[in-house]
C-alpha positions in Angstrom: 66.6 91.4 156.8 63.3 91.5 158.2 61.1 88.0 158.0 57.5 87.9 157.3 56.2 84.7 158.9 52.6 83.0 158.9 51.5 81.0 161.6 48.6 78.8 161.1 47.1 77.3 164.4 44.9 74.0 163.6 44.8 72.5 167.1 46.4 69.4 168.8 48.2 69.0 172.2 50.0 72.1 171.7 47.0 74.2 172.5 45.3 72.0 174.8 44.0 72.9 178.2 42.5 70.9 180.8 38.8 71.1 181.4 38.5 69.0 184.5 36.1 65.9 183.9 36.0 66.5 180.2 39.8 65.9 179.6 42.3 67.7 177.4 40.6 70.3 174.6 41.7 72.6 172.3 41.9 76.2 173.3 42.1 79.4 171.3 45.1 81.5 170.1 44.2 84.2 172.2 44.8 81.9 175.3 47.8 80.5 174.0 49.6 83.6 173.0 49.8 84.8 176.7 52.2 81.7 177.0 54.6 83.0 174.3 56.2 86.4 175.5 59.0 86.3 172.9 56.1 86.4 170.5 53.6 88.6 172.4 55.7 91.3 173.6 58.8 91.8 170.5 59.4 95.1 172.2 60.7 93.8 175.5 61.9 90.2 174.2 63.9 91.5 171.4 64.7 87.8 170.0 62.2 88.0 167.0 62.0 91.8 166.7 63.1 91.3 163.3 59.9 89.2 162.4 56.7 90.6 161.4 54.3 87.8 162.2 50.9 86.8 161.0 48.6 84.6 163.0 45.4 83.0 161.9 43.4 80.2 163.5 41.7 77.4 161.2 38.6 77.2 162.5 37.2 75.1 164.3 40.4 73.9 165.9 40.6 70.2 166.3 42.2 67.2 167.5 44.5 65.7 164.9 42.8 62.4 165.0 40.1 64.4 162.9 42.4 65.7 160.3 40.8 64.8 156.9 41.8 65.5 153.1 39.6 68.4 153.2 41.4 69.9 155.9 44.9 69.2 154.2 43.1 71.2 151.3 42.3 74.2 153.6 45.7 74.3 155.1 47.2 74.5 151.6 44.9 77.4 150.5 45.7 79.4 153.6 49.5 79.0 152.5 48.7 79.9 148.8 46.6 82.9 149.7 49.6 84.1 152.0 52.3 82.9 149.8 53.5 86.0 147.8 53.5 87.9 151.2 55.4 85.9 153.5 58.8 84.3 153.4 57.9 81.0 155.5 55.1 79.3 157.1 54.4 77.4 160.2 51.6 75.0 160.8 50.7 74.1 164.4 49.3 70.7 164.4 48.5 67.6 166.6 51.5 65.1 166.8 49.2 61.9 166.0 48.8 62.7 162.3 51.3 65.2 161.7 53.6 63.2 159.5 50.5 62.4 157.3 49.8 66.1 157.0 53.5 66.7 156.2 53.5 64.2 153.4 50.1 65.2 151.9 51.3 68.9 151.9 54.4 67.9 150.2 52.5 66.5 147.3 49.9 69.1 147.3 52.4 72.0 146.8 53.8 72.5 143.2 57.0 74.4 143.0 57.4 75.1 146.2 60.2 77.6 147.1 59.8 78.6 150.6 59.8 76.6 153.9 56.4 75.3 155.2 57.3 74.2 159.0 55.2 71.6 160.8 55.3 71.4 164.5 53.5 70.8 167.8 54.0 69.4 171.2 53.9 66.4 173.4 52.8 68.6 176.4 50.4 71.5 176.0 51.8 75.0 176.2 49.9 75.5 179.5 52.1 72.6 181.3 55.2 74.0 183.0 57.3 71.4 181.2 55.8 71.9 177.7 58.0 71.2 174.9 55.8 73.6 172.7 57.8 76.8 173.2 61.2 75.2 172.1 59.5 73.7 169.0 57.7 76.9 168.1 60.9 79.0 168.8 62.9 76.8 166.6 60.5 76.4 163.8 60.3 80.3 163.7 64.1 80.4 163.2 63.5 78.1 160.0 60.7 79.8 158.4 62.1 83.3 159.4 65.6 82.3 158.1 66.1 85.8 156.5 66.2 87.5 159.9 68.8 85.0 161.2 70.9 84.6 158.2 70.2 80.9 157.7 69.9 78.8 154.7 66.4 78.6 153.1 64.6 75.2 153.3 62.4 75.4 150.2 60.4 72.4 151.1 57.7 70.9 153.9 59.4 70.0 156.9 58.8 68.8 160.6 60.5 70.9 163.3 60.8 68.8 166.5 62.9 68.8 169.4 66.1 70.3 168.0 65.4 68.2 164.6 64.4 69.4 161.3 63.2 66.5 159.2 61.8 66.3 155.6 58.1 66.0 156.2 57.6 63.1 153.7 60.3 61.1 155.3 59.2 61.4 159.0 57.3 59.1 161.1 56.0 59.4 164.8 58.1 57.3 167.2 56.8 58.2 170.5 53.8 59.1 172.2 55.6 60.5 175.4 59.4 61.3 174.4 60.1 65.1 173.5 62.0 63.5 170.3 58.6 62.2 169.2 59.7 61.9 165.5 62.5 60.6 163.5 63.4 59.9 159.8 64.5 56.4 159.7 66.0 56.3 156.0 67.1 60.0 155.7 69.3 62.8 157.7 68.0 65.7 159.3 67.6 68.5 157.0 69.1 70.5 160.0 70.2 70.3 163.7 69.2 73.0 166.1 72.0 72.8 168.8 73.6 75.7 170.2 74.6 76.8 166.5 72.1 75.9 163.8 73.3 73.6 161.1 71.5 73.3 157.7 72.7 70.4 155.5 72.3 72.4 152.6 73.4 69.3 150.2 70.4 67.5 151.3 67.7 69.9 150.4 65.1 69.3 147.8 64.9 72.2 145.4 62.3 72.4 142.5 64.1 72.2 139.0 61.3 74.4 137.3 60.8 78.2 137.2 57.0 77.7 137.3 54.6 79.5 139.5 53.8 78.1 142.9 50.5 76.2 142.9 48.2 73.2 144.5 47.0 70.1 143.6 44.7 69.1 146.4 42.6 66.0 145.6 42.9 62.9 147.2 41.0 59.6 146.6 39.5 57.7 149.5 39.3 54.6 147.4 42.5 52.9 148.8 43.3 50.6 151.3 46.5 50.0 153.6 47.2 46.3 154.1 49.8 44.9 156.5 50.7 41.3 155.5 51.0 38.8 158.5 51.3 35.1 159.1 48.4 33.5 157.8 46.8 36.5 156.2 44.4 35.4 153.3 43.7 38.1 150.7 40.5 36.8 149.8 38.4 39.7 151.1 40.8 42.1 149.1 40.4 40.1 146.0 36.7 40.7 146.4 37.3 44.5 146.9 39.5 44.6 143.9 36.9 42.5 141.8 34.0 45.0 142.9 36.1 47.7 141.8 35.3 49.5 145.2 39.1 50.6 145.5 41.5 52.1 143.2 44.9 51.3 145.1 46.5 49.4 147.7 49.7 50.1 149.8 50.8 46.5 150.5 53.2 46.2 153.6 55.1 43.5 152.7 57.7 41.4 154.9 61.3 42.5 155.0 62.6 43.2 151.4 59.3 42.7 149.5 58.2 39.1 150.4 54.9 37.6 150.5 53.5 34.2 151.2 53.8 32.0 148.1 50.0 30.9 148.0 48.6 31.0 144.6 45.9 33.5 146.0 48.4 36.2 145.7 48.9 35.4 141.9 45.1 35.9 141.9 45.2 39.2 143.5 47.7 40.7 141.2 45.8 39.3 138.0 42.7 41.0 139.4 44.5 44.2 140.0 45.6 44.2 136.3 42.4 43.8 134.9 40.8 46.6 137.1 43.8 48.9 136.9 44.1 48.8 140.5 47.3 50.3 141.8 49.5 48.4 144.1 52.3 50.3 146.1 54.9 47.7 147.6 56.4 48.8 150.9 58.3 47.2 153.7 56.9 46.8 157.3 60.4 47.4 158.5 61.1 50.8 159.7 64.6 50.9 158.4 65.8 49.7 154.9 63.9 49.3 151.8 62.3 46.8 149.4 64.2 44.9 146.6 61.7 43.2 144.6 63.0 39.9 143.0 65.7 39.4 145.8 63.9 36.5 147.0 61.8 34.0 145.1 58.8 35.1 147.5 58.9 38.6 146.1 58.7 37.7 142.3 54.8 37.8 142.3 55.1 41.4 142.8 57.3 41.8 139.5 54.3 43.2 137.5 53.6 46.1 135.8 50.6 47.1 138.0 53.0 47.1 141.1 55.2 50.1 141.9 58.2 49.7 144.1 57.9 51.9 147.2 61.9 51.5 147.8 62.2 53.4 151.3 59.2 55.1 151.6 57.5 55.7 154.8 54.1 54.3 155.4 52.5 58.0 155.9 54.2 59.3 152.5 53.2 55.9 150.5 49.6 56.3 151.7 49.2 59.9 151.0 51.2 59.6 147.6 49.0 57.0 146.5 45.8 58.8 147.4 47.1 62.1 145.7 48.2 60.3 142.6 44.9 58.6 142.1 43.1 61.9 143.0 45.0 64.0 140.6 45.8 62.0 137.6 44.0 59.5 134.8 44.5 56.0 134.8 47.3 55.9 132.2 49.3 58.4 134.1 49.3 57.0 137.6 51.9 54.3 137.5 54.4 56.5 136.0 54.0 59.2 138.4 53.5 57.0 141.4 57.0 55.5 140.7 58.8 58.9 140.5 60.6 60.6 143.3 58.3 63.6 143.2 59.6 65.5 146.6 62.5 63.6 148.0 60.3 61.0 149.6 62.1 57.9 148.3 65.8 57.6 147.7 
């Protein structure tokens, strides 16, 4: 069957070119396409002849370090505007914040039933050893599943180095390895070896028949706090008292442990009085927190604290921003604690 695939180019290493003394800078899609003969010349290179492509650039193209919630919203609207006329979507994105964008989009999209695949490259498409061609080709197979008789993956995912990862379960683990991303607490959705294997039993499918839509608001009144030996939460308490923040991602030791000083009880009390949410996570890349397992985690057994279980740092932060941005105070903690898109076990 013929597939219709929408490709949105946002910038990043994938399309970077060397401009001499100014370092790597983004190039245009017109420059990039010359290095993708299987896409540009589908008559001669028949591999993608059963796919109708739509290409678009999110202007201006940027380094992914400049990604913001406003750009997440623009990307989401591009998908929505083309949703009815395409079978799958590919977002070409810089790797530095790719896991944040994948997590954010997973929460933005309501009732998603089609694959949205994010990919990029560790070496630019113009480099003779680029990984960009393989990454994009693999993404096309996932987004254009109809043409290849593959199982449809109806969620936001990351396709990188022969792995397909759930977007809100992925983290960037290397700046130079072609296997730049991993999913520490969840198996691959698919493996793209000589034969493509989709792990259908792992796929997250929406349980509603409601129409596809967006919830795009993100609060910037959040902080990401990593606890360390000797950390004093005094300044954090002052931020909470002044009501300058509405949420905290608290990266605890191990299974949810904190120092036993009285200041942590003060923080929790101030969060209660100001309705400031705490999403408790672990600093460990593998495993989950288990509040109450140790004496030093009992301070977090409070109604203002949500157990983040095995959520990634990227998903925790974007989920908290999204929940605060889209829901009123009485709803927030209940929604934050739910497994919304397969982001927690």
